C-alpha positions in Angstrom: 149.9 65.8 -15.4 148.1 69.0 -14.8 149.4 71.4 -12.2 147.1 72.1 -9.2 146.2 75.8 -8.9 145.4 77.8 -5.8 141.8 79.0 -6.0 140.5 82.1 -4.3 138.8 81.5 -0.9 135.3 82.9 -1.5 133.8 83.0 2.0 130.1 83.9 2.6 129.7 87.7 3.3 128.4 86.9 6.8 131.9 85.6 7.8 133.2 89.2 7.7 130.7 90.1 10.4 131.8 87.4 12.8 133.9 88.6 15.7 136.1 86.8 18.1 137.1 86.5 21.8 140.2 88.6 22.4 141.2 86.7 25.6 142.4 83.8 23.4 144.3 86.0 21.1 146.1 87.6 24.0 146.8 84.2 25.4 148.5 83.2 22.2 150.6 86.4 22.3 151.6 85.8 25.9 152.6 82.2 25.1 154.7 83.4 22.3 156.6 85.8 24.6 157.0 83.0 27.1 158.5 80.8 24.4 161.2 83.6 24.0 162.0 83.4 27.7 159.8 86.2 29.1 157.9 85.5 32.3 154.2 86.4 32.0 151.6 86.7 34.8 148.4 85.5 33.2 145.4 87.6 34.2 143.7 87.5 30.8 141.7 84.2 30.7 138.3 83.9 32.3 138.9 80.4 33.6 139.1 79.2 37.2 142.7 78.1 38.1 141.3 75.4 40.3 141.2 71.7 39.3 137.9 70.1 38.8 136.8 68.6 42.1 138.0 65.0 42.7 134.5 63.6 43.1 133.5 65.0 39.7 136.6 63.6 38.0 136.0 60.2 39.6 132.4 60.2 38.3 133.5 61.0 34.8 136.2 58.4 34.8 133.9 55.7 36.2 131.3 56.7 33.5 133.9 56.1 30.8 134.8 52.8 32.2 131.1 52.0 32.5 130.4 52.5 28.8 129.1 56.0 28.8 131.1 56.7 25.6 128.3 56.6 23.0 125.8 59.0 21.5 123.1 60.3 23.8 119.9 62.3 23.3 120.4 65.7 21.6 118.7 67.5 24.5 120.8 65.7 27.1 120.7 62.6 29.3 117.3 62.5 31.1 119.0 62.0 34.5 121.1 65.2 34.1 118.1 67.2 32.7 116.2 66.2 35.8 119.1 67.1 38.2 119.5 70.5 36.5 115.8 71.2 36.6 115.7 70.5 40.3 118.9 72.5 41.1 118.3 75.5 38.9 114.6 75.7 39.9 115.4 75.5 43.6 118.1 78.2 43.4 115.8 80.6 41.5 112.5 79.8 43.3 110.7 78.5 40.2 109.4 75.1 39.1 111.4 73.8 36.1 110.4 70.6 34.3 113.2 68.5 32.8 111.6 69.0 29.3 112.6 72.7 29.7 116.3 71.9 29.9 118.7 71.4 27.0 122.3 70.4 27.7 124.9 71.7 25.3 128.7 71.6 24.9 129.6 74.8 26.8 127.6 78.0 27.4 128.1 79.6 24.0 125.8 77.3 22.0 122.8 78.6 24.0 123.7 82.1 22.8 124.1 80.9 19.3 121.0 78.7 19.2 118.8 81.3 20.9 119.7 83.9 18.2 119.4 81.4 15.4 116.0 80.4 16.6 114.6 84.0 17.0 116.6 86.6 15.1 115.9 87.7 11.6 117.8 90.3 9.6 116.9 93.8 10.7 115.6 92.7 14.1 117.1 94.5 17.0 118.9 92.9 20.0 119.7 94.9 23.1 122.9 93.7 24.9 125.2 95.0 27.6 128.3 97.0 26.7 130.9 96.4 28.0 129.8 92.8 27.7 130.8 89.3 26.6 132.0 89.8 23.0 130.1 86.8 21.6 126.8 88.6 22.1 127.6 91.4 19.6 129.4 89.0 17.3 126.4 86.7 16.9 124.0 89.7 16.4 126.1 91.0 13.5 126.6 87.5 12.1 122.9 87.1 11.7 122.4 90.5 10.1 120.5 91.9 13.0 121.0 95.4 14.5 123.1 95.4 17.7 121.8 97.9 20.2 124.2 98.4 23.2 122.9 99.3 26.6 125.8 101.0 28.5 126.8 99.6 31.9 127.7 102.6 34.0 130.6 102.7 36.4 128.9 105.2 38.7 126.1 102.6 39.1 128.6 99.8 39.9 128.3 98.7 36.3 124.6 98.1 36.4 122.4 99.4 33.6 120.1 102.5 33.7 116.6 101.1 33.5 115.2 104.3 32.0 117.8 104.1 29.3 116.8 100.5 28.6 113.2 101.6 28.3 114.2 104.2 25.7 115.9 101.6 23.5 113.0 99.1 23.4 110.8 99.4 20.3 108.7 97.3 18.0 111.8 95.8 16.3 113.3 94.6 19.5 113.3 90.8 19.4 115.7 89.9 22.2 117.2 91.5 25.3 120.4 90.0 26.8 121.0 90.3 30.5 124.2 89.1 32.3 124.5 89.0 36.1 127.0 88.6 37.6 128.6 90.3 34.8 131.7 89.7 32.6 133.9 91.8 32.4 133.0 94.2 35.2 131.8 91.9 38.0 128.6 94.0 38.3 125.5 92.4 39.8 121.9 93.3 39.1 119.9 93.6 42.3 116.4 92.1 42.7 115.0 95.6 42.4 117.0 96.2 39.2 115.6 93.0 37.7 112.0 93.7 38.7 112.3 97.2 37.2 113.7 95.7 33.9 110.8 93.3 33.8 108.4 96.3 34.4 109.7 98.3 31.5 109.6 95.2 29.2 106.0 94.8 30.3 103.9 92.5 28.0 105.9 93.2 24.8 106.4 90.3 22.5 110.1 89.7 23.0 112.4 87.2 24.7 115.1 87.7 27.4 118.3 85.8 27.2 119.5 85.8 30.8 123.2 84.7 31.0 123.7 83.5 34.6 126.9 81.5 34.1 128.4 83.2 37.2 125.3 82.8 39.3 127.1 80.8 42.0 130.0 83.3 42.2 128.5 86.2 44.1 130.4 87.9 46.9 127.8 90.2 48.4 124.0 89.8 48.3 122.3 87.1 46.4 121.5 86.1 42.9 118.0 87.0 41.5 116.9 85.8 38.0 114.3 87.5 35.8 112.9 84.0 35.4 111.5 84.3 38.9 109.4 87.4 38.0 105.7 86.6 37.4 105.0 86.2 33.7 108.7 86.0 32.7 109.5 82.3 32.9 107.9 81.7 29.5 109.8 84.6 28.0 113.2 83.8 29.4 116.0 81.7 28.1 118.3 81.0 31.1 121.9 80.2 30.3 124.0 78.5 32.9 126.6 75.8 33.1 129.4 73.9 34.8 132.6 75.7 33.6 132.8 78.5 36.1 131.0 77.0 39.1 132.8 73.7 39.1 136.1 74.6 37.3 135.0 72.4 34.4 135.9 74.6 31.4 137.6 71.8 29.5 134.7 69.4 30.0 132.5 71.6 27.8 129.1 71.5 29.3 126.4 74.2 29.7 122.7 74.3 29.5 119.7 76.3 28.7 116.4 76.5 30.5 113.4 77.6 28.4 109.8 76.8 27.6 109.4 73.2 26.5 108.3 74.0 22.9 111.4 76.2 22.4 113.6 73.5 24.0 112.5 71.1 21.3 113.7 73.5 18.6 117.0 74.1 20.4 117.4 70.3 20.7 116.9 70.2 16.9 119.7 72.7 16.4 121.9 70.5 18.6 121.0 67.5 16.4 122.1 69.5 13.3 125.3 70.8 14.8 126.8 68.7 17.6 124.5 65.7 17.8 124.9 65.6 21.6 127.0 66.5 24.5 129.6 63.9 25.6 127.8 61.3 27.7 130.5 60.7 30.2 130.7 64.5 30.8 127.0 64.5 31.5 127.3 61.7 34.0 130.0 63.8 35.8 127.6 66.7 35.7 125.1 64.8 37.7 127.7 64.3 40.4 128.6 68.0 40.2 125.0 69.1 40.8 124.0 66.5 43.4 127.4 65.9 45.1 129.4 67.8 47.7 129.2 71.6 47.1 132.0 72.6 49.4 134.4 73.1 46.5 132.2 75.9 45.2 132.1 77.6 48.6 135.9 77.3 48.9 136.5 78.7 45.4 134.2 81.6 46.1 136.0 82.5 49.3 139.4 82.4 47.6 138.2 84.5 44.7 136.9 87.0 47.3 140.3 87.2 48.9 142.0 87.7 45.6 139.5 90.3 44.5 140.1 92.4 47.6 143.9 92.1 47.1 143.7 93.1 43.4 141.3 96.1 44.0 143.3 97.4 46.9 146.6 97.1 44.9 145.3 98.7 41.8 143.9 101.7 43.7 147.4 102.4 44.9 148.8 102.7 41.4 149.0 106.1 39.7 146.3 106.5 37.1 144.2 103.5 38.1 140.8 103.6 39.9 139.0 100.4 40.6 135.5 99.7 42.1 134.9 96.6 44.1 133.1 94.0 41.9 130.3 92.0 43.5 130.5 88.8 41.5 132.4 86.7 38.9 136.2 86.7 39.2 137.2 89.9 37.3 138.2 93.5 38.2 137.6 96.3 35.8 139.7 99.3 36.7 139.2 102.8 35.1 142.5 103.9 33.5 141.5 107.2 31.9 143.7 109.2 34.2 146.8 107.4 32.7 146.2 109.2 29.5 146.6 105.9 27.6 143.9 104.1 25.5 142.8 100.7 26.8 144.4 98.7 23.9 147.7 100.6 24.0 148.0 100.2 27.8 147.1 96.5 27.7 149.7 95.9 25.0 152.4 97.8 27.0 151.6 95.8 30.2 152.0 92.6 28.3 155.1 93.4 26.4 156.9 95.6 28.9 155.7 94.6 32.3 154.9 90.9 31.7 151.3 91.1 32.8 148.6 89.8 30.5 145.2 91.5 30.7 142.5 92.6 28.3 141.6 96.0 27.0 138.1 97.1 27.9 137.4 97.6 24.2 137.6 93.8 23.8 134.1 93.9 25.4 132.6 96.8 23.3 133.0 100.5 22.6 131.9 101.5 26.1 134.9 99.6 27.5 137.3 102.3 26.4 139.1 103.7 29.4 139.1 100.3 31.3 141.1 97.1 31.6 140.0 93.7 32.6 142.0 91.6 35.0 141.0 88.0 35.9 141.8 87.1 39.5 141.8 83.4 38.6 145.5 83.2 39.6 147.3 82.7 42.9 147.8 85.4 45.5 151.5 85.2 44.9 151.1 85.9 41.1 148.5 88.6 41.8 151.0 90.3 44.1 153.7 89.9 41.4 151.4 91.4 38.8 150.7 94.4 41.0 154.4 95.0 41.6 155.1 94.9 37.9 152.2 97.2 37.0 153.2 99.7 39.7 156.9 99.6 38.6 155.8 100.2 35.0 153.5 103.0 35.9 156.3 104.7 38.0 158.4 104.8 34.9 155.8 105.6 32.2 153.0 107.6 33.8 
């Protein structure tokens, strides 16, 4: 009998360009420390700590009992596409046809599919930095040039429109916007968005507008570039159910885009996931059309926690934190500690028992910052603040 031999794993070169999402890596490290008996306050994961509302769970359970356990259309169930078109259009003041909606398992596939559909090697993509790490990861994976636009603390982590204008050229194929913003909690005003649209002008490029936190805004209101005259046909809107309805594990997001593009994105769904789970989509109809009080209650609680976290961090030596206007993160400046972001985040996890993320997990311009999620209880946030303050008192 011949002996089996281990062959070398010869991955495609593009795999070396694929990044990751550090939050999950930190979670694994935190769980390992907990397994050794260390108590950890988890402020690293971008996930609501609330349960999915009971009416949505009931709708999903009933759907499974009712036979919604089979394949569905790649673009999504017609009833859900209709509900999303109505809801998303009403909230943004635009008319959306169900044919312009594609339902996908989570928000990330819209990022992935949009880039697969449009980006060639050597194209340029402008994206926010600090920003959701999957943007940059996918740009590099496809062999395009990643062009970061810095989000500036002195502007409440909004972008400088003049700087954006200087980055756009004939090779620019896609511009990514994210408001409310992960990781900073920054929010683009209507004036910001209209100025961005003005500098883009009539250039032949697309905008990927990541609005996954659009219902989680503390001050002011959400404004989408899709609502600007002439931009609905050039915008790919990303939204979903994970953050708004505490449905992260249900895996359901959606894109809104011109109908001819939606047909191509549905084809990418056919080639990758076939379809989003049917019973999840039935629950999504209830989420969109049912009682919305859970969203309002969650927002109010996140606001209370945000205020607590910001006030507490600003009392700690070396920390300076602006008040974020959306999402459920705070993004304090830690440059006065004299520590790098990664070193400080590691120390807080291993020595203080507080899990957070280094700003550099979100791009090079994140150096000098940490990200804390406030998706945890007031009691645990207070405990985290006590631990950070005690650690700082000994080490700074």
